[in-house]
N, C-alpha and C positions, 0 to 999 in steps of 0.2 A: 770270298772276301779277300781283297788284296792285302799284302803285307802292310803292317803298321796302321791299318784301319782301326778306329777306336769306337767303342760304344760307351756312352755315359747315360746315367739314369738320374733324373732330377725331377723334383716335384713339378707337376703341371705339363711336362713334355718329355719325350724320349728322343734323343738326337743321335743319329748314326752318321758318322762323318768319315770321309775318305781323305787321302792326302791333298795337299794344296791344289786347287783347281783354278782354271781360268777359261774364259770364253769370250770371243768377240761377237758383238751384235752383228747379225747379217746386214749387209749393206742394203739401203733402200734400193729399189722401191718396194721391197717385200715387207711382210709383217709376220715374222715367224713365231713370235711368242705373244702371250697376253701382255698388253701395253707396249707391244712392239719389240721389246728386247729385255735383256736381263736386268736393266735398271728399273724397269716397270714405269717408265716415264711418259708413255703415250706420245712421244715426240718423233715425228718422221723427219729425220735430218740426214745429212750426209751429202756427198757430191752430186747425187742424182735426184735428190728429194724435190728440187724445184725446177728441174729441167726435163726435157723430153715428155714422156707420157704423164709425168707427175705435175707438170707446169700448170695444168688447168686447175688442179686442186689447190695449188699454192698461190695463185694469182687472183686478186679480188674480183676483177671484172669477169674473168672466166668462171670463177666459182659461182657467180650469180646465175650461170647458165646450167647448173646441175639438173640433170633429168634422168629418168629411169632407163637403164640399159637392159636389165633382165631381172626376172623374179625366179626364185627357187622355192618350191617346185611349181611347175606349170601342170604337170601330171603327177598324181600321187605316186611316190616310189613304192616298190614292193615292201612287204613286211607290215609291221604294226602302223596304225595311223599316226601321222605326225602330231606331236604335242608341242608344248612351248619350247622355244629356243631360249634357254637361260644364259647361255654363253654367247660370245662373239666369235667369228671365224678367225683362223690364222691363215696366212697366205704365203705360198712359195712356188716359184717355177710354174706359174699359170694355173694353179689349183688353190681353191679355198677349201678349208677343212673345218667341219663343225659337227658337234654331237647334239643329240636331241634327248629330251626327257623320256622318249619312248624306248631308249636303250640302243638306238642305232647311231652310227657314225657315218657321215656323208663327205665324199670328195666331189667338189663342184667345179666344173670348167669355168675359169675366170672370163673367158671370151664369150661364152654362150649362156651360162647359167644351167647347163645340163648336167645331170648326174653322171659322173665318171665311174664311180664304184661306191659300194657301201659295205659296212661291216657291223655286225654279222650279215652275211648275204643269205636271204632265205633260200636261194637256189643252190647254195653250196652245202651239201650234207655234212661236211667236216667243220663248218662254223658253229659256234655256240648259239643258243637261243638269244633273243635280244637281251642286252646287258641290264637286267633289272632283277632285283631279289623278290622273294615271296613275302618277306616281312616288311612292314611299313617303314622300319628304319633303313632298309636296304633297297627300297623301291623308288629310286630317284633318277635312274638312267644316267645321262651324261650332262652335267650342269656347269662345268668349268671349261674354259678354253683349253685347247690342246697346245702342244709345243712341237716345233719342227726342228730336227737335229740330225746328226749322223750317228748311226749305229753300225760300227765296223765300216764297211764300204757302202752301206745303203743309206739313202736319205729316208728318214723315218718320221712318223708323226706319232706322238705319245699323248695319251689322255688317261684320266681316271674314270673308272666305272665299276658298278657292282658285278660280281661274278654269279651267274645263275646256276652254276654247276652244283648239283645236289651233293657232290662229294666235298664241296667247300662249305663247311659250316651249314650243312643241310639246305644250301641254296637260299639262305635268308638274304643274302646280298652283301657279303663282305667285299670290301673294295680292293681293287688291284689297279696298277698301271698297265696299260696295254700299248705295245709298240707295233705299229703296222708299217709295211713298206709304203712309202708315200706315193709311189707310182701306180701300184695295182691293188693295194689294200690287203695283201696277204699278211698273216700274223708272223711277226718276228719273234716276239716273246710276250707272255703275260707275266707280270711280276709275282713274287711272293705276295701273300695277303699283307696289306699295310693298314687296313682299317677293318676291324672285326665286328661282325654282327653275329652274335651267338645265341640270340633268343629274341622274342617279341613281347616281353612282359613290360608294361609301363611301370616305371618306378624301380626297375631292377638295377642293381649296382654290381660292379665287377668283383665283388667279394662276398662270400657267404656271411650273412648276419645271423642274429638269434633266430630261434624257431618262430615261424609265422611271418618272417620277412620275405620279400621277393627273392627269386633264385638269382644266383650270380650270373650276370650277363654283360657282354660288351655291346654298346650301341654306338659305333664309330662310323665316320664317313669321310670322304674326300671330295664332296660335291661342291665345295667352295674354293678349292685351291687348284690353280693351274700349275702344271709341273715346271720345274726349273732345271734344265740340263746344264751341267758344267763338265769341263774336261780336265784331266790331269796332264800337266806339262811341267817338266819333261817327263817322258815315260819312265816308270820304275825300271831299274836294271833287269835285263832279261825278260821284260814283259812288254807287250805292245801297249800303245797308248790307250787310255780309256777314261772313264769318268763316272759320274753319278747323276741321278735324277732325284731332285728334292720335291717333296709335296707336303702340304700341311694337313694335319688330321684334326677333325673336330668331333665332338660328341653330338648326340641328338637332344641333349639337355633333358633327359628323362630318367634319372636326374643327370646333372652335369657329371661328366666322367673325365678321364685323363686325356689331355690334348698332346699333340706331338708335331714335330717335323721329322720325317723319315726319308732315308735315301735308299735307292736301289741301284745296283750296278747298271750302267748304261748299256753294256754289251749283253747282259744276260737277264736282267730283271731280278737278280737274286739279292736278298737282304740277309744279313747275318742271322743264322739260326738261333744265336744266343738270345736274341730279342724274344723269340717265341717260347723260350724255355726258362728264361731267367725269372726268379721270384722278385716281385717288386710291390711296394705298398700302394695299393689302389685307393687308400684313403687320401692320397695326395691327388686331389681332383682339380679339374679346370685347366686353365692355360690353353683352351681350345685355339687352334690356328684357323681362322676363318678366311685366310687370304693366301695369295701366291707369294712364296718366298722370293726375295730380290737378291741381287748380287752386284758387286763391282768387279767381278771376275776373280776375286780372291776370297772374299768372305760371304757368308750367307746372313741375310737380315729378314726379320719377320716380326709381326706383332701378335699378341695373345689376348685371350678373353678372360672371363671371370674365373675366380676360384670360389667365390661365395655361392652357397647352395640356395639359389633363389627358389628352386622348385623341388626341394626335397619332399619325398612322399611322406605324408603324415600317417602313422599307424592307426590313429584314432578314427580315420574314416576315409583315407585315400585322398584327401584334399591336399592343397598346397600349404606349406608352412608360411606363417606370417613373416613379413620383413620387419626387423627391429633395427632401426638405424644405429643404435648404440651397441649392438651386439652382432655376432656373426652366426646366423642360423646355418648349420651345416650338419654333416653326418659324423658319427663317431668313428674312431679309428678302425673298427671292424666293418665299416660300410653301412651299418644300420642307421636308421634315423635316430637323432639324439633323443634321450629320454623325454617322453611327452610330445616330442615333435612340434612344439609350439613356440610362441614368442619367448625370447629371453634365453633359449638354449644355445650354448656355444660349444665349440670344440677347438682343438689346437690346430693352427694353420701349419702347413708344411714349411720347413726352413731348409734351404732358401726357397722363396716363393716367387715365381715368375709370372703371375697373373697380371693382366692389364698392363703389359709391358711391351716396349720395343727391345728386341734382343739381337745381339751380335754373337755369332758363333765363329770360332777360329777354325783353321783347316783340320785340327786334331779333334774337334768336337767339343771343346770346352767353351763355356759361356764367358766371354771376355767382359761384357757388361750387359746389364739389363736396366733400362730406364723406366721407372714407375712414378708417374706424376701424382697418383692418388693413393692415400692410405686406404686399407681395406674397409675401415668403418665408413668411408664415403662412397663405397661401391653401391650405387643405385642402378646397376646394370649398364655401365659405360663400355662394354666390350670394345677392345681395340681391333676393329674389323678390317680397316682399310688397307692394312699392310704397310710396308716400308717402300718408299721411292727414293732411289739414289740420284742425287744432283751433283754434277761436277761444276762448281761455280767459281766466281772470282774470289770468294771468301772460303774456299776449300770444299772438300767433299762432304756434303750434308745428306742426312736421311730425314725425309719429311713425311708427315702423315697427320691424319685427323682422328681423334677418338670419337666414339659414338655420342659423347656428351657435347660435342661441337668444338672443343678446343683443339687447335693444331700446334704442332711442335716441329722444330728443326734441330737436329742433333749433329754434333761432330761425329763422323763415322768412326774415327779412330778411338776416341775416348768415351763416347756416349754422353759427353757434356752437352747441356742444352744451350743452343745458340739463341733461340727465342721461343716464346710461347705466345700464341695469338688467340684471343687478346691477352696482353701481358697483365698478369695479376700482381706483379711485384714480389712474388715469392722466391726465396733463394733456391737456385737450381731448378726453377720452374715447377716446384713440387708444392702441392697444396698442403697446408697444415691440417691436422686431424680435426681442428675446430672450424674448418671452412663451412660456410652455409650455402654455397652456390649449388645449383642443380647439376648433378652428375649422373643422370639417368640415360635411358635409351632414346635420344632425340633424333634418331636417323644417323646420317653421316657414316655410312659404311663404305663409301666410294673413294678410291685413290685419286690423286690429282694428276694433272698433266704439266710437263715442264717445257721450258723454252729459254735456254740460256740461264739467266739469273731469275727467271720468272716462274712462279708456281701458280697454276690455275686450279682451284679446288673448291668444292662445296664445303664450307666451314661456317661456323657460327658468327664469328666476327664480333664487333662492338655491341651488337644487339644482344649478345648471349648472356652476360652476367646477370643471373637471376637466382633468387632463393627458391627452395621447394624441390619436389621430386622430379619435375620436368621443366625444361626451359621453353623459350618462345619458339614458334613454328618458323624456323629459318633454314630448313634443310634444302630448300629450293633456290638458294642464293649462290652464285658463283663469285668468288673473290679472285682477283689476280694480285699476287703478292710479290714485291721485290724482296727476295729473301736475304740479300746482302745489305740492304739499305734501311736505315731508320726513318721513320715518319718524321717529317719536319714539323708536323702539327702535334703528333702524339708523343714524339720524343723517344720511341723505342722501335726496335725491329719487330716485324717487317713493315715496309711501307705498303699501303693499299694502293696499288697501281690503278685498278679500276674495279667496279662492282656492278654486277647485274642482278637486280633484286626486284621481283623474282625472275627466274628464267621463264620466258613465255611458254605457253602450251604445256604447263605442268599442273598437277593437282596440288592442292594445299592440304596440310595436315597429314601427309604420308611420309614414309621414309624414302629417301633416295629417288626423288622424281626426275633427276637428271643423271645421265650416264657419266662415266669417267671422261674427261675432256681429252681429245686427240688434237695435236697442234702441228701445223706445218706452216713455216714462214710467217708466223704471227697470226694465222687464221685458226680459230678455235672451233672445232667440230664437236657437237654434242647431239645426243638423241634423248627424247623425253618419254615420260610414262604415258602421255596422251598420244603417242605415236607420231612424233615429228622429228625430222632431221633439220638441224639448225647450224648456221655458221655465223660466227661473230669475228670482228676484226679488232686486234689490239690497236689502241689509239696511235701508236707509232706507224701503223700501216695505213689506216684511214681515220680521219678526225673523229673524235668522240661524238656520240649522238646526243649527249647532254650531260647532266650531272645528277648525282644521287648523294644522299647522306650516308656516310660510312656507318652510322648507327641506323639500321633500317627500321627502328621503331619511331624515328623522327621523320617528319616531312622535310622536303627541301627548304621550304620557307622557314621552318622552325629549327633547322639543323644547327646552325651556329649558336643561336641563343640557347639551345638545349644541350650544348656541350659536344655536339658532333662536328664533323668536318666534311666538306664537299669533295667528292671524287668523281672522275669521269665514268660515263656509261659507254661501253663499247658499241660500235655500230653493228646493226644486224644486216647481214648480207643475204642470207638464205633462210627460208622457212618453207619446208616441204612436208605436207601431210602424207604419211606413209599409206599405201593403198588399203592395208588391213586395219589401220588405226590401232595396232597392237602395242602393248607396252614395250618400249625399246630402251628403257632405262633400268634402274634397280640393280643393286648389288654388283654384278660382274659384267656389265655391258659397256661397250665402247664402240665408236665409229672407227672402222678399220680403213686406213688410208694406204693403199697398196696397188701397184701396177696400174696406176691411172684411174682407179675407182675408189669410191667411198662405199663401204659395205655396212649394212645395218641389219641386225637380226631382231625378231620380235617375239613377244609372248604368244602371238597368234599363229606361230609356226611358219614364218617366211623369212627368207634372206633376200634383201634387195640390194642391187648394185646400181650406183649412180655415177654418171660420167658428165664431163663438161664439153662444150663446143670447142 
């Protein structure tokens, strides 16, 4: 642990921070991190983004010629059979890197689609077994995108995965970060354990309760969080330059446990031992981090999930405790179910409480602000899953994201003050009162947006969203383009709806996240869908709109104005390609990767496809 590193303990998360860090996004045409860079904006920009080999992807007429260049694999690789690709690749220096749910990590030649190396390699006796645990909570393989960075003098690729080693919590599948040499796949380091799986008992809690309650167990994972590498500059006196890798920790909600963002040393993978020995109150539950931390090169930003115990184990029969909107069903301070385990039981929430929040951490590890738009009594499972996206705009540096209930927010990154809420409910500070009757449940919306200048393209609820009841309307398959610095001339508040695609074609209805996170180059928006399609749409500034839609998607175009809605453009569709395996290419952590002249798509049916233009 470097000098002056600090550890803080707070309800809902544990944050380990090093001194001030900075990092520059690698220049296009590469895609070294999830969403392309530390901002997590999915924006392929820069001096080479629209020239040379990238020009085809950035030019409308050439984008229309997209065709399949290669498929991975064409021959089954050694080791366990391929399962779903839940993540998307990262790309650097002619190689695409991606992990699979089977616990294997693959390096793929960007020119041919052929396997360059894999880890663990079944032919190498010193490699571990496939990276999966024996316990259900740790048997998830590799499900988040990797990160490409420098480790000392080596180009490295870093990802999170369970450790199958029996000497690590009995091989149940505690999570580590793994750093491999990007050229040949040899192991540089595996980190200290950052996500613990210490048992396989459903309903267990990380603290011993009264007699007859489940044993004390941790059920943590890092399967939803792509690592964020940052570097220390300048170097501390007498030390070489270094940095840290940040990753979000979630629980398996069996029941909800302690969430976190943790950091390991980028050179060694070591985390401060104090974390693993310090006593801390595990009654402070929730705050799961279901997303990849973002950064502007100086600070770390992320969003958190629930602290409310939706699925606390009931001692009366092992069922789930009922949800009581006027109370907070949760566990008592010793980790056991509240007396009776039924409706109306309450317990004291941790203070401060950082659940369902967007959070900024300063270089010393202190929470500078945490924005929470919902009081706990309105918690109907609106986990803030999508993470934070940094936007450098004409109206300042903003953090933008969507909650699972469908409302989106833009915050001032310095102060955490709300710039706007979409749709605007007119509440001071964009915060709902405890008496609010709108639906704040799990309506989908786990996916981050894509950015392009002052434009945010994101799957969000929009003006169709405000409804009463436990769930809202089925609008998760809609893409909004929002002018984040501009107020609507018809609605009178920020943001302006630039265009609306409702719904995105080739998506299922009534499901969460039928569309991938948007990737944008020169005003062309690339997405993949859950019905296995690659699609490209053009901003109306690039190609004239294909028509109009009502900004309230519950209204038809004909009845839009009379019903209180307003007409907005529909972007032109340039490309619609059915992927060969028809596999789910959307959901949670998917994106179309735009790098080295190719558009890469991974699928739930176990393939990676590369498309090129004429």
